[in-house]
N, CA, C, O and the ligand as a Tripos MOL2 file, in Angstrom:
@<TRIPOS>MOLECULE
protein
  293   291    74     0     0
PROTEIN
NO_CHARGES

@<TRIPOS>ATOM
      1 N         -14.8480  -15.6360    1.1860 N.3       1 MET1
      2 CA        -13.4270  -15.8780    1.4150 C.3       1 MET1
      3 C         -13.0550  -15.5590    2.8630 C.2       1 MET1
      4 O         -13.5510  -14.5940    3.4450 O.2       1 MET1
      5 N         -12.1740  -16.3840    3.4320 N.am      2 LEU2
      6 CA        -11.7790  -16.2120    4.8370 C.3       2 LEU2
      7 C         -10.3240  -15.7380    4.9300 C.2       2 LEU2
      8 O          -9.4980  -16.0160    4.0610 O.2       2 LEU2
      9 N         -10.0460  -15.0150    6.0120 N.am      3 CYS3
     10 CA         -8.6950  -14.5010    6.2510 C.3       3 CYS3
     11 C          -7.7080  -15.6520    6.4420 C.2       3 CYS3
     12 O          -8.0000  -16.6220    7.1420 O.2       3 CYS3
     13 N          -6.5310  -15.5330    5.8090 N.am      4 ILE4
     14 CA         -5.5300  -16.5990    5.9360 C.3       4 ILE4
     15 C          -4.8970  -16.6120    7.3240 C.2       4 ILE4
     16 O          -4.3290  -17.6240    7.7340 O.2       4 ILE4
     17 N          -4.9870  -15.5050    8.0450 N.am      5 LEU5
     18 CA         -4.3490  -15.4350    9.3630 C.3       5 LEU5
     19 C          -5.2860  -15.8780   10.4800 C.2       5 LEU5
     20 O          -4.9180  -16.7010   11.3180 O.2       5 LEU5
     21 N          -6.5090  -15.3250   10.4870 N.am      6 CYS6
     22 CA         -7.3770  -15.5730   11.6440 C.3       6 CYS6
     23 C          -8.6950  -16.2190   11.2660 C.2       6 CYS6
     24 O          -9.5320  -16.4710   12.1330 O.2       6 CYS6
     25 N          -8.8940  -16.4940    9.9680 N.am      7 LYS7
     26 CA        -10.1350  -17.1110    9.4810 C.3       7 LYS7
     27 C         -11.3550  -16.2200    9.6870 C.2       7 LYS7
     28 O         -12.4890  -16.6980    9.7270 O.2       7 LYS7
     29 N         -11.1040  -14.9190    9.8170 N.am      8 GLY8
     30 CA        -12.2130  -13.9770    9.9190 C.3       8 GLY8
     31 C         -12.8190  -13.7140    8.5500 C.2       8 GLY8
     32 O         -12.2620  -14.1220    7.5310 O.2       8 GLY8
     33 N         -13.9510  -13.0390    8.5260 N.am      9 ASP9
     34 CA        -14.6020  -12.7040    7.2600 C.3       9 ASP9
     35 C         -13.8530  -11.5960    6.5370 C.2       9 ASP9
     36 O         -13.4460  -10.6080    7.1500 O.2       9 ASP9
     37 N         -13.6730  -11.7640    5.2230 N.am     10 MET10
     38 CA        -13.0660  -10.7300    4.3960 C.3      10 MET10
     39 C         -14.1880   -9.9610    3.7120 C.2      10 MET10
     40 O         -15.0970  -10.5510    3.1270 O.2      10 MET10
     41 N         -14.1120   -8.6350    3.7940 N.am     11 LYS11
     42 CA        -15.1270   -7.7930    3.1520 C.3      11 LYS11
     43 C         -14.4450   -6.8610    2.1540 C.2      11 LYS11
     44 O         -13.2680   -6.5290    2.2990 O.2      11 LYS11
     45 N         -15.2080   -6.4410    1.1310 N.am     12 ASN12
     46 CA        -14.6710   -5.4530    0.1920 C.3      12 ASN12
     47 C         -14.3860   -4.1520    0.9230 C.2      12 ASN12
     48 O         -15.2260   -3.6450    1.6670 O.2      12 ASN12
     49 N         -13.2000   -3.6230    0.7030 N.am     13 GLY13
     50 CA        -12.8510   -2.3700    1.3470 C.3      13 GLY13
     51 C         -11.7120   -1.7150    0.6040 C.2      13 GLY13
     52 O         -11.3570   -2.1190   -0.5030 O.2      13 GLY13
     53 N         -11.1370   -0.6890    1.2300 N.am     14 LYS14
     54 CA        -10.0000    0.0000    0.6240 C.3      14 LYS14
     55 C          -8.8840    0.1030    1.6450 C.2      14 LYS14
     56 O          -9.1250    0.3060    2.8350 O.2      14 LYS14
     57 N          -7.6570   -0.0410    1.1600 N.am     15 VAL15
     58 CA         -6.5020    0.0270    2.0630 C.3      15 VAL15
     59 C          -5.4670    1.0000    1.5030 C.2      15 VAL15
     60 O          -5.4660    1.3130    0.3130 O.2      15 VAL15
     61 N          -4.5950    1.4680    2.3790 N.am     16 ASN16
     62 CA         -3.4110    2.2050    1.9480 C.3      16 ASN16
     63 C          -2.2870    1.1930    1.8230 C.2      16 ASN16
     64 O          -1.9560    0.4960    2.7810 O.2      16 ASN16
     65 N          -1.7030    1.1190    0.6340 N.am     17 PHE17
     66 CA         -0.7380    0.0680    0.3520 C.3      17 PHE17
     67 C           0.6720    0.6380    0.2140 C.2      17 PHE17
     68 O           0.9590    1.3260   -0.7650 O.2      17 PHE17
     69 N           1.5580    0.3650    1.1780 N.am     18 PRO18
     70 CA          2.9280    0.8810    1.0990 C.3      18 PRO18
     71 C           3.8040   -0.0330    0.2390 C.2      18 PRO18
     72 O           3.7170   -1.2570    0.3310 O.2      18 PRO18
     73 N           4.6530    0.5810   -0.6010 N.am     19 VAL19
     74 CA          5.5610   -0.1940   -1.4500 C.3      19 VAL19
     75 C           6.9800    0.2960   -1.2260 C.2      19 VAL19
     76 O           7.2740    1.4800   -1.3940 O.2      19 VAL19
     77 N           7.8580   -0.6230   -0.8450 N.am     20 ASP20
     78 CA          9.2750   -0.2940   -0.7340 C.3      20 ASP20
     79 C           9.9170   -0.6180   -2.0770 C.2      20 ASP20
     80 O          10.1470   -1.7850   -2.3930 O.2      20 ASP20
     81 N          10.2060    0.4110   -2.8640 N.am     21 ALA21
     82 CA         10.7180    0.1990   -4.2210 C.3      21 ALA21
     83 C          12.2100    0.4840   -4.2890 C.2      21 ALA21
     84 O          12.6860    1.0310   -5.2830 O.2      21 ALA21
     85 N          12.9380    0.1310   -3.2740 N.am     22 GLY22
     86 CA         14.3840    0.3280   -3.2800 C.3      22 GLY22
     87 C          14.7500    1.7650   -2.9680 C.2      22 GLY22
     88 O          14.7820    2.1690   -1.8060 O.2      22 GLY22
     89 N          15.0310    2.5470   -4.0270 N.am     23 GLU23
     90 CA         15.4190    3.9470   -3.8650 C.3      23 GLU23
     91 C          14.2790    4.7910   -3.3120 C.2      23 GLU23
     92 O          14.5000    5.7790   -2.6110 O.2      23 GLU23
     93 N          13.0680    4.3880   -3.6380 N.am     24 SER24
     94 CA         11.9270    5.2100   -3.2530 C.3      24 SER24
     95 C          10.8940    4.4020   -2.4780 C.2      24 SER24
     96 O          10.8320    3.1760   -2.5630 O.2      24 SER24
     97 N          10.0900    5.1330   -1.7230 N.am     25 PHE25
     98 CA          9.0150    4.5250   -0.9640 C.3      25 PHE25
     99 C           7.7110    5.1350   -1.4410 C.2      25 PHE25
    100 O           7.5580    6.3560   -1.4970 O.2      25 PHE25
    101 N           6.7830    4.2720   -1.7810 N.am     26 ILE26
    102 CA          5.5340    4.7560   -2.3620 C.3      26 ILE26
    103 C           4.3640    4.2790   -1.5030 C.2      26 ILE26
    104 O           4.2880    3.1140   -1.1140 O.2      26 ILE26
    105 N           3.4720    5.1970   -1.2250 N.am     27 LEU27
    106 CA          2.2460    4.8280   -0.5240 C.3      27 LEU27
    107 C           1.0830    5.0400   -1.4810 C.2      27 LEU27
    108 O           0.8230    6.1550   -1.9310 O.2      27 LEU27
    109 N           0.3960    3.9570   -1.7790 N.am     28 ILE28
    110 CA         -0.7350    4.0490   -2.7010 C.3      28 ILE28
    111 C          -2.0280    4.0040   -1.8790 C.2      28 ILE28
    112 O          -2.2910    3.0390   -1.1600 O.2      28 ILE28
    113 N          -2.8140    5.0510   -2.0000 N.am     29 LYS29
    114 CA         -4.0110    5.1720   -1.1790 C.3      29 LYS29
    115 C          -5.2510    4.6410   -1.8840 C.2      29 LYS29
    116 O          -5.3430    4.6320   -3.1120 O.2      29 LYS29
    117 N          -6.1870    4.2070   -1.0780 N.am     30 GLU30
    118 CA         -7.5140    3.7980   -1.5620 C.3      30 GLU30
    119 C          -7.4460    2.6510   -2.5720 C.2      30 GLU30
    120 O          -8.1280    2.6600   -3.5960 O.2      30 GLU30
    121 N          -6.6100    1.6700   -2.2540 N.am     31 VAL31
    122 CA         -6.5160    0.4880   -3.1070 C.3      31 VAL31
    123 C          -7.6650   -0.4600   -2.7580 C.2      31 VAL31
    124 O          -7.8280   -0.8340   -1.5970 O.2      31 VAL31
    125 N          -8.4570   -0.8470   -3.7500 N.am     32 PRO32
    126 CA         -9.5430   -1.7930   -3.4620 C.3      32 PRO32
    127 C          -8.9860   -3.1550   -3.0620 C.2      32 PRO32
    128 O          -8.0980   -3.6840   -3.7300 O.2      32 PRO32
    129 N          -9.5040   -3.7210   -1.9760 N.am     33 ALA33
    130 CA         -8.9780   -4.9940   -1.4770 C.3      33 ALA33
    131 C         -10.0460   -5.7140   -0.6750 C.2      33 ALA33
    132 O         -11.0690   -5.1400   -0.3030 O.2      33 ALA33
    133 N          -9.7790   -6.9770   -0.4230 N.am     34 GLN34
    134 CA        -10.5790   -7.7240    0.5340 C.3      34 GLN34
    135 C          -9.9220   -7.5210    1.8920 C.2      34 GLN34
    136 O          -8.7470   -7.8460    2.0700 O.2      34 GLN34
    137 N         -10.6650   -6.9920    2.8400 N.am     35 VAL35
    138 CA        -10.0780   -6.6580    4.1330 C.3      35 VAL35
    139 C         -10.7200   -7.5010    5.2290 C.2      35 VAL35
    140 O         -11.9420   -7.6380    5.2840 O.2      35 VAL35
    141 N          -9.8790   -8.0680    6.1080 N.am     36 CYS36
    142 CA        -10.3720   -8.8850    7.2180 C.3      36 CYS36
    143 C         -11.0330   -7.9930    8.2730 C.2      36 CYS36
    144 O         -10.4670   -6.9900    8.7080 O.2      36 CYS36
    145 N         -12.2300   -8.3810    8.6640 N.am     37 GLU37
    146 CA        -12.9560   -7.6050    9.6790 C.3      37 GLU37
    147 C         -12.3010   -7.7310   11.0490 C.2      37 GLU37
    148 O         -12.4120   -6.8260   11.8750 O.2      37 GLU37
    149 N         -11.6250   -8.8350   11.2910 N.am     38 GLN38
    150 CA        -11.0730   -9.0780   12.6250 C.3      38 GLN38
    151 C          -9.6800   -8.5040   12.8290 C.2      38 GLN38
    152 O          -9.4310   -7.8100   13.8150 O.2      38 GLN38
    153 N          -8.7590   -8.7930   11.8930 N.am     39 CYS39
    154 CA         -7.3640   -8.4250   12.1510 C.3      39 CYS39
    155 C          -6.8300   -7.3690   11.1820 C.2      39 CYS39
    156 O          -5.7200   -6.8700   11.3680 O.2      39 CYS39
    157 N          -7.6110   -7.0210   10.1450 N.am     40 GLY40
    158 CA         -7.1670   -5.9650    9.2300 C.3      40 GLY40
    159 C          -6.2500   -6.4610    8.1280 C.2      40 GLY40
    160 O          -5.8220   -5.6730    7.2850 O.2      40 GLY40
    161 N          -5.9410   -7.7510    8.1150 N.am     41 GLU41
    162 CA         -5.1630   -8.3080    7.0050 C.3      41 GLU41
    163 C          -5.9370   -8.0930    5.7090 C.2      41 GLU41
    164 O          -7.1650   -8.1770    5.6930 O.2      41 GLU41
    165 N          -5.2060   -7.8120    4.6090 N.am     42 PHE42
    166 CA         -5.9360   -7.6300    3.3580 C.3      42 PHE42
    167 C          -5.3280   -8.4430    2.2390 C.2      42 PHE42
    168 O          -4.1720   -8.8640    2.2940 O.2      42 PHE42
    169 N          -6.1360   -8.6490    1.2320 N.am     43 PHE43
    170 CA         -5.7520   -9.4600    0.0830 C.3      43 PHE43
    171 C          -6.1040   -8.6910   -1.1780 C.2      43 PHE43
    172 O          -7.2260   -8.2100   -1.3340 O.2      43 PHE43
    173 N          -5.1160   -8.5780   -2.0940 N.am     44 LEU44
    174 CA         -5.3490   -7.8570   -3.3440 C.3      44 LEU44
    175 C          -5.6920   -8.8330   -4.4580 C.2      44 LEU44
    176 O          -5.1030   -9.9100   -4.5560 O.2      44 LEU44
    177 N          -6.6340   -8.4550   -5.2820 N.am     45 LYS45
    178 CA         -6.9390   -9.2810   -6.4450 C.3      45 LYS45
    179 C          -5.8110   -9.1500   -7.4620 C.2      45 LYS45
    180 O          -5.0490   -8.1840   -7.4300 O.2      45 LYS45
    181 N          -5.7050  -10.1360   -8.3740 N.am     46 ASP46
    182 CA         -4.6140  -10.1660   -9.3500 C.3      46 ASP46
    183 C          -4.5800   -8.9110  -10.2120 C.2      46 ASP46
    184 O          -3.5120   -8.3530  -10.4630 O.2      46 ASP46
    185 N          -5.7660   -8.4610  -10.6720 N.am     47 ASP47
    186 CA         -5.7590   -7.2870  -11.5560 C.3      47 ASP47
    187 C          -5.3030   -6.0430  -10.8010 C.2      47 ASP47
    188 O          -4.6190   -5.1860  -11.3610 O.2      47 ASP47
    189 N          -5.6840   -5.9490   -9.5280 N.am     48 VAL48
    190 CA         -5.2530   -4.8150   -8.7080 C.3      48 VAL48
    191 C          -3.7370   -4.8760   -8.4890 C.2      48 VAL48
    192 O          -3.0510   -3.8570   -8.5710 O.2      48 VAL48
    193 N          -3.2240   -6.0700   -8.2110 N.am     49 ALA49
    194 CA         -1.7840   -6.2440   -7.9970 C.3      49 ALA49
    195 C          -0.9990   -5.8480   -9.2490 C.2      49 ALA49
    196 O           0.0820   -5.2670   -9.1560 O.2      49 ALA49
    197 N          -1.5610   -6.1720  -10.4320 N.am     50 GLU50
    198 CA         -0.8900   -5.8140  -11.6890 C.3      50 GLU50
    199 C          -0.8290   -4.3050  -11.8770 C.2      50 GLU50
    200 O           0.1930   -3.7660  -12.3040 O.2      50 GLU50
    201 N          -1.9330   -3.6230  -11.5560 N.am     51 ILE51
    202 CA         -1.9610   -2.1620  -11.6900 C.3      51 ILE51
    203 C          -0.9330   -1.5490  -10.7380 C.2      51 ILE51
    204 O          -0.2470   -0.5910  -11.0960 O.2      51 ILE51
    205 N          -0.8270   -2.1000   -9.5310 N.am     52 ILE52
    206 CA          0.1540   -1.5920   -8.5690 C.3      52 ILE52
    207 C           1.5700   -1.7840   -9.1010 C.2      52 ILE52
    208 O           2.4190   -0.9070   -8.9450 O.2      52 ILE52
    209 N           1.8250   -2.9280   -9.7290 N.am     53 GLU53
    210 CA          3.1480   -3.1680  -10.3200 C.3      53 GLU53
    211 C           3.4890   -2.0920  -11.3480 C.2      53 GLU53
    212 O           4.6110   -1.5890  -11.3940 O.2      53 GLU53
    213 N           2.4870   -1.7460  -12.1770 N.am     54 ASP54
    214 CA          2.6910   -0.6870  -13.1780 C.3      54 ASP54
    215 C           2.9990    0.6450  -12.5110 C.2      54 ASP54
    216 O           3.9080    1.3620  -12.9280 O.2      54 ASP54
    217 N           2.2360    0.9720  -11.4730 N.am     55 ILE55
    218 CA          2.4400    2.2380  -10.7520 C.3      55 ILE55
    219 C           3.8650    2.2780  -10.1990 C.2      55 ILE55
    220 O           4.5460    3.2990  -10.2940 O.2      55 ILE55
    221 N           4.3090    1.1580   -9.6230 N.am     56 VAL56
    222 CA          5.6430    1.1050   -9.0260 C.3      56 VAL56
    223 C           6.7220    1.2390  -10.0940 C.2      56 VAL56
    224 O           7.7200    1.9320   -9.8940 O.2      56 VAL56
    225 N           6.5170    0.5760  -11.2300 N.am     57 LYS57
    226 CA          7.4900    0.6740  -12.3320 C.3      57 LYS57
    227 C           7.6670    2.1120  -12.7770 C.2      57 LYS57
    228 O           8.7890    2.5820  -12.9640 O.2      57 LYS57
    229 N           6.5340    2.8190  -12.9470 N.am     58 LYS58
    230 CA          6.5870    4.2220  -13.3800 C.3      58 LYS58
    231 C           7.2670    5.0810  -12.3190 C.2      58 LYS58
    232 O           8.0710    5.9560  -12.6420 O.2      58 LYS58
    233 N           6.9460    4.8310  -11.0640 N.am     59 ALA59
    234 CA          7.4940    5.6400   -9.9660 C.3      59 ALA59
    235 C           8.9970    5.4230   -9.8430 C.2      59 ALA59
    236 O           9.7220    6.3300   -9.4360 O.2      59 ALA59
    237 N           9.4720    4.2280  -10.1910 N.am     60 LYS60
    238 CA         10.8940    3.9230  -10.0910 C.3      60 LYS60
    239 C          11.7170    4.7410  -11.0710 C.2      60 LYS60
    240 O          12.9050    4.9710  -10.8440 O.2      60 LYS60
    241 N          11.0940    5.1860  -12.1690 N.am     61 GLY61
    242 CA         11.7920    5.9690  -13.1780 C.3      61 GLY61
    243 C          12.0060    7.4180  -12.7790 C.2      61 GLY61
    244 O          12.6540    8.1770  -13.5000 O.2      61 GLY61
    245 N          11.4650    7.8020  -11.6360 N.am     62 THR62
    246 CA         11.6040    9.1950  -11.1920 C.3      62 THR62
    247 C          12.6100    9.2740  -10.0450 C.2      62 THR62
    248 O          13.0310    8.2500   -9.5070 O.2      62 THR62
    249 N          12.9930   10.4990   -9.6740 N.am     63 ASP63
    250 CA         13.9400   10.6820   -8.5760 C.3      63 ASP63
    251 C          13.2410   10.9050   -7.2330 C.2      63 ASP63
    252 O          13.8810   11.2110   -6.2260 O.2      63 ASP63
    253 N          11.9320   10.7470   -7.2400 N.am     64 VAL64
    254 CA         11.1800   11.0140   -6.0130 C.3      64 VAL64
    255 C          11.4780    9.9410   -4.9600 C.2      64 VAL64
    256 O          11.4020    8.7460   -5.2440 O.2      64 VAL64
    257 N          11.8180   10.3790   -3.7510 N.am     65 GLU65
    258 CA         12.1440    9.4190   -2.6950 C.3      65 GLU65
    259 C          10.9090    8.9090   -1.9620 C.2      65 GLU65
    260 O          10.8510    7.7590   -1.5280 O.2      65 GLU65
    261 N           9.9360    9.7840   -1.8380 N.am     66 PHE66
    262 CA          8.7090    9.3900   -1.1630 C.3      66 PHE66
    263 C           7.5250    9.9550   -1.9120 C.2      66 PHE66
    264 O           7.4530   11.1570   -2.1710 O.2      66 PHE66
    265 N           6.6090    9.0920   -2.2540 N.am     67 GLU67
    266 CA          5.4870    9.5370   -3.0620 C.3      67 GLU67
    267 C           4.1950    8.9380   -2.5200 C.2      67 GLU67
    268 O           4.1310    7.7580   -2.1750 O.2      67 GLU67
    269 N           3.1710    9.7780   -2.4540 N.am     68 ILE68
    270 CA          1.8500    9.2790   -2.0770 C.3      68 ILE68
    271 C           0.9420    9.4060   -3.2870 C.2      68 ILE68
    272 O           0.7350   10.4990   -3.8140 O.2      68 ILE68
    273 N           0.4060    8.2820   -3.7160 N.am     69 LEU69
    274 CA         -0.4390    8.2630   -4.8980 C.3      69 LEU69
    275 C          -1.8260    7.7620   -4.5110 C.2      69 LEU69
    276 O          -2.0110    7.0850   -3.4990 O.2      69 LEU69
    277 N          -2.7850    8.1170   -5.3470 N.am     70 LYS70
    278 CA         -4.1280    7.5940   -5.1660 C.3      70 LYS70
    279 C          -4.3500    6.5310   -6.2170 C.2      70 LYS70
    280 O          -4.0780    6.7440   -7.3990 O.2      70 LYS70
    281 N          -4.8450    5.3850   -5.7840 N.am     71 PHE71
    282 CA         -5.0920    4.3070   -6.7360 C.3      71 PHE71
    283 C          -6.2210    4.6940   -7.6720 C.2      71 PHE71
    284 O          -7.2920    5.1120   -7.2300 O.2      71 PHE71
    285 N          -5.9780    4.5530   -8.9700 N.am     72 ALA72
    286 CA         -7.0290    4.8070   -9.9480 C.3      72 ALA72
    287 C          -6.9820    3.7140  -10.9960 C.2      72 ALA72
    288 O          -5.9800    3.5790  -11.6980 O.2      72 ALA72
    289 N          -8.0280    2.9430  -11.1160 N.am     73 ALA73
    290 CA         -8.0480    1.8280  -12.0590 C.3      73 ALA73
    291 C          -8.3250    2.3300  -13.4700 C.2      73 ALA73
    292 O          -8.3810    1.5360  -14.4080 O.2      73 ALA73
    293 ZN         -7.8800  -11.8340    9.8930 Zn       74 ZN74
@<TRIPOS>BOND
     1     1     2 1
     2     2     3 1
     3     3     4 2
     4     3     5 am
     5     5     6 1
     6     6     7 1
     7     7     8 2
     8     7     9 am
     9     9    10 1
    10    10    11 1
    11    11    12 2
    12    11    13 am
    13    13    14 1
    14    14    15 1
    15    15    16 2
    16    15    17 am
    17    17    18 1
    18    18    19 1
    19    19    20 2
    20    19    21 am
    21    21    22 1
    22    22    23 1
    23    23    24 2
    24    23    25 am
    25    25    26 1
    26    26    27 1
    27    27    28 2
    28    27    29 am
    29    29    30 1
    30    30    31 1
    31    31    32 2
    32    31    33 am
    33    33    34 1
    34    34    35 1
    35    35    36 2
    36    35    37 am
    37    37    38 1
    38    38    39 1
    39    39    40 2
    40    39    41 am
    41    41    42 1
    42    42    43 1
    43    43    44 2
    44    43    45 am
    45    45    46 1
    46    46    47 1
    47    47    48 2
    48    47    49 am
    49    49    50 1
    50    50    51 1
    51    51    52 2
    52    51    53 am
    53    53    54 1
    54    54    55 1
    55    55    56 2
    56    55    57 am
    57    57    58 1
    58    58    59 1
    59    59    60 2
    60    59    61 am
    61    61    62 1
    62    62    63 1
    63    63    64 2
    64    63    65 am
    65    65    66 1
    66    66    67 1
    67    67    68 2
    68    67    69 am
    69    69    70 1
    70    70    71 1
    71    71    72 2
    72    71    73 am
    73    73    74 1
    74    74    75 1
    75    75    76 2
    76    75    77 am
    77    77    78 1
    78    78    79 1
    79    79    80 2
    80    79    81 am
    81    81    82 1
    82    82    83 1
    83    83    84 2
    84    83    85 am
    85    85    86 1
    86    86    87 1
    87    87    88 2
    88    87    89 am
    89    89    90 1
    90    90    91 1
    91    91    92 2
    92    91    93 am
    93    93    94 1
    94    94    95 1
    95    95    96 2
    96    95    97 am
    97    97    98 1
    98    98    99 1
    99    99   100 2
   100    99   101 am
   101   101   102 1
   102   102   103 1
   103   103   104 2
   104   103   105 am
   105   105   106 1
   106   106   107 1
   107   107   108 2
   108   107   109 am
   109   109   110 1
   110   110   111 1
   111   111   112 2
   112   111   113 am
   113   113   114 1
   114   114   115 1
   115   115   116 2
   116   115   117 am
   117   117   118 1
   118   118   119 1
   119   119   120 2
   120   119   121 am
   121   121   122 1
   122   122   123 1
   123   123   124 2
   124   123   125 am
   125   125   126 1
   126   126   127 1
   127   127   128 2
   128   127   129 am
   129   129   130 1
   130   130   131 1
   131   131   132 2
   132   131   133 am
   133   133   134 1
   134   134   135 1
   135   135   136 2
   136   135   137 am
   137   137   138 1
   138   138   139 1
   139   139   140 2
   140   139   141 am
   141   141   142 1
   142   142   143 1
   143   143   144 2
   144   143   145 am
   145   145   146 1
   146   146   147 1
   147   147   148 2
   148   147   149 am
   149   149   150 1
   150   150   151 1
   151   151   152 2
   152   151   153 am
   153   153   154 1
   154   154   155 1
   155   155   156 2
   156   155   157 am
   157   157   158 1
   158   158   159 1
   159   159   160 2
   160   159   161 am
   161   161   162 1
   162   162   163 1
   163   163   164 2
   164   163   165 am
   165   165   166 1
   166   166   167 1
   167   167   168 2
   168   167   169 am
   169   169   170 1
   170   170   171 1
   171   171   172 2
   172   171   173 am
   173   173   174 1
   174   174   175 1
   175   175   176 2
   176   175   177 am
   177   177   178 1
   178   178   179 1
   179   179   180 2
   180   179   181 am
   181   181   182 1
   182   182   183 1
   183   183   184 2
   184   183   185 am
   185   185   186 1
   186   186   187 1
   187   187   188 2
   188   187   189 am
   189   189   190 1
   190   190   191 1
   191   191   192 2
   192   191   193 am
   193   193   194 1
   194   194   195 1
   195   195   196 2
   196   195   197 am
   197   197   198 1
   198   198   199 1
   199   199   200 2
   200   199   201 am
   201   201   202 1
   202   202   203 1
   203   203   204 2
   204   203   205 am
   205   205   206 1
   206   206   207 1
   207   207   208 2
   208   207   209 am
   209   209   210 1
   210   210   211 1
   211   211   212 2
   212   211   213 am
   213   213   214 1
   214   214   215 1
   215   215   216 2
   216   215   217 am
   217   217   218 1
   218   218   219 1
   219   219   220 2
   220   219   221 am
   221   221   222 1
   222   222   223 1
   223   223   224 2
   224   223   225 am
   225   225   226 1
   226   226   227 1
   227   227   228 2
   228   227   229 am
   229   229   230 1
   230   230   231 1
   231   231   232 2
   232   231   233 am
   233   233   234 1
   234   234   235 1
   235   235   236 2
   236   235   237 am
   237   237   238 1
   238   238   239 1
   239   239   240 2
   240   239   241 am
   241   241   242 1
   242   242   243 1
   243   243   244 2
   244   243   245 am
   245   245   246 1
   246   246   247 1
   247   247   248 2
   248   247   249 am
   249   249   250 1
   250   250   251 1
   251   251   252 2
   252   251   253 am
   253   253   254 1
   254   254   255 1
   255   255   256 2
   256   255   257 am
   257   257   258 1
   258   258   259 1
   259   259   260 2
   260   259   261 am
   261   261   262 1
   262   262   263 1
   263   263   264 2
   264   263   265 am
   265   265   266 1
   266   266   267 1
   267   267   268 2
   268   267   269 am
   269   269   270 1
   270   270   271 1
   271   271   272 2
   272   271   273 am
   273   273   274 1
   274   274   275 1
   275   275   276 2
   276   275   277 am
   277   277   278 1
   278   278   279 1
   279   279   280 2
   280   279   281 am
   281   281   282 1
   282   282   283 1
   283   283   284 2
   284   283   285 am
   285   285   286 1
   286   286   287 1
   287   287   288 2
   288   287   289 am
   289   289   290 1
   290   290   291 1
   291   291   292 2
@<TRIPOS>SUBSTRUCTURE
     1 MET1         2 RESIDUE 1 A MET
     2 LEU2         6 RESIDUE 1 A LEU
     3 CYS3        10 RESIDUE 1 A CYS
     4 ILE4        14 RESIDUE 1 A ILE
     5 LEU5        18 RESIDUE 1 A LEU
     6 CYS6        22 RESIDUE 1 A CYS
     7 LYS7        26 RESIDUE 1 A LYS
     8 GLY8        30 RESIDUE 1 A GLY
     9 ASP9        34 RESIDUE 1 A ASP
    10 MET10       38 RESIDUE 1 A MET
    11 LYS11       42 RESIDUE 1 A LYS
    12 ASN12       46 RESIDUE 1 A ASN
    13 GLY13       50 RESIDUE 1 A GLY
    14 LYS14       54 RESIDUE 1 A LYS
    15 VAL15       58 RESIDUE 1 A VAL
    16 ASN16       62 RESIDUE 1 A ASN
    17 PHE17       66 RESIDUE 1 A PHE
    18 PRO18       70 RESIDUE 1 A PRO
    19 VAL19       74 RESIDUE 1 A VAL
    20 ASP20       78 RESIDUE 1 A ASP
    21 ALA21       82 RESIDUE 1 A ALA
    22 GLY22       86 RESIDUE 1 A GLY
    23 GLU23       90 RESIDUE 1 A GLU
    24 SER24       94 RESIDUE 1 A SER
    25 PHE25       98 RESIDUE 1 A PHE
    26 ILE26      102 RESIDUE 1 A ILE
    27 LEU27      106 RESIDUE 1 A LEU
    28 ILE28      110 RESIDUE 1 A ILE
    29 LYS29      114 RESIDUE 1 A LYS
    30 GLU30      118 RESIDUE 1 A GLU
    31 VAL31      122 RESIDUE 1 A VAL
    32 PRO32      126 RESIDUE 1 A PRO
    33 ALA33      130 RESIDUE 1 A ALA
    34 GLN34      134 RESIDUE 1 A GLN
    35 VAL35      138 RESIDUE 1 A VAL
    36 CYS36      142 RESIDUE 1 A CYS
    37 GLU37      146 RESIDUE 1 A GLU
    38 GLN38      150 RESIDUE 1 A GLN
    39 CYS39      154 RESIDUE 1 A CYS
    40 GLY40      158 RESIDUE 1 A GLY
    41 GLU41      162 RESIDUE 1 A GLU
    42 PHE42      166 RESIDUE 1 A PHE
    43 PHE43      170 RESIDUE 1 A PHE
    44 LEU44      174 RESIDUE 1 A LEU
    45 LYS45      178 RESIDUE 1 A LYS
    46 ASP46      182 RESIDUE 1 A ASP
    47 ASP47      186 RESIDUE 1 A ASP
    48 VAL48      190 RESIDUE 1 A VAL
    49 ALA49      194 RESIDUE 1 A ALA
    50 GLU50      198 RESIDUE 1 A GLU
    51 ILE51      202 RESIDUE 1 A ILE
    52 ILE52      206 RESIDUE 1 A ILE
    53 GLU53      210 RESIDUE 1 A GLU
    54 ASP54      214 RESIDUE 1 A ASP
    55 ILE55      218 RESIDUE 1 A ILE
    56 VAL56      222 RESIDUE 1 A VAL
    57 LYS57      226 RESIDUE 1 A LYS
    58 LYS58      230 RESIDUE 1 A LYS
    59 ALA59      234 RESIDUE 1 A ALA
    60 LYS60      238 RESIDUE 1 A LYS
    61 GLY61      242 RESIDUE 1 A GLY
    62 THR62      246 RESIDUE 1 A THR
    63 ASP63      250 RESIDUE 1 A ASP
    64 VAL64      254 RESIDUE 1 A VAL
    65 GLU65      258 RESIDUE 1 A GLU
    66 PHE66      262 RESIDUE 1 A PHE
    67 GLU67      266 RESIDUE 1 A GLU
    68 ILE68      270 RESIDUE 1 A ILE
    69 LEU69      274 RESIDUE 1 A LEU
    70 LYS70      278 RESIDUE 1 A LYS
    71 PHE71      282 RESIDUE 1 A PHE
    72 ALA72      286 RESIDUE 1 A ALA
    73 ALA73      290 RESIDUE 1 A ALA
    74 ZN74       293 GROUP 0 **** ****
């Protein structure tokens, strides 16, 4: 798979994924992703994106304004 921005090679890697969830801001660490070797752009697989959605939904139910979580599948 090639990067949509620069057509560089995408490799399996991990990224820190920031989520702006309105009232709160969540940073999810060590999210598995395809990462561009050239520009650092990353792409999340559908199953990973779904897990992140769940994490964000749960985090929205709390009063925490800023949260750093570790991705765990
Ligand atoms: Zn790129």
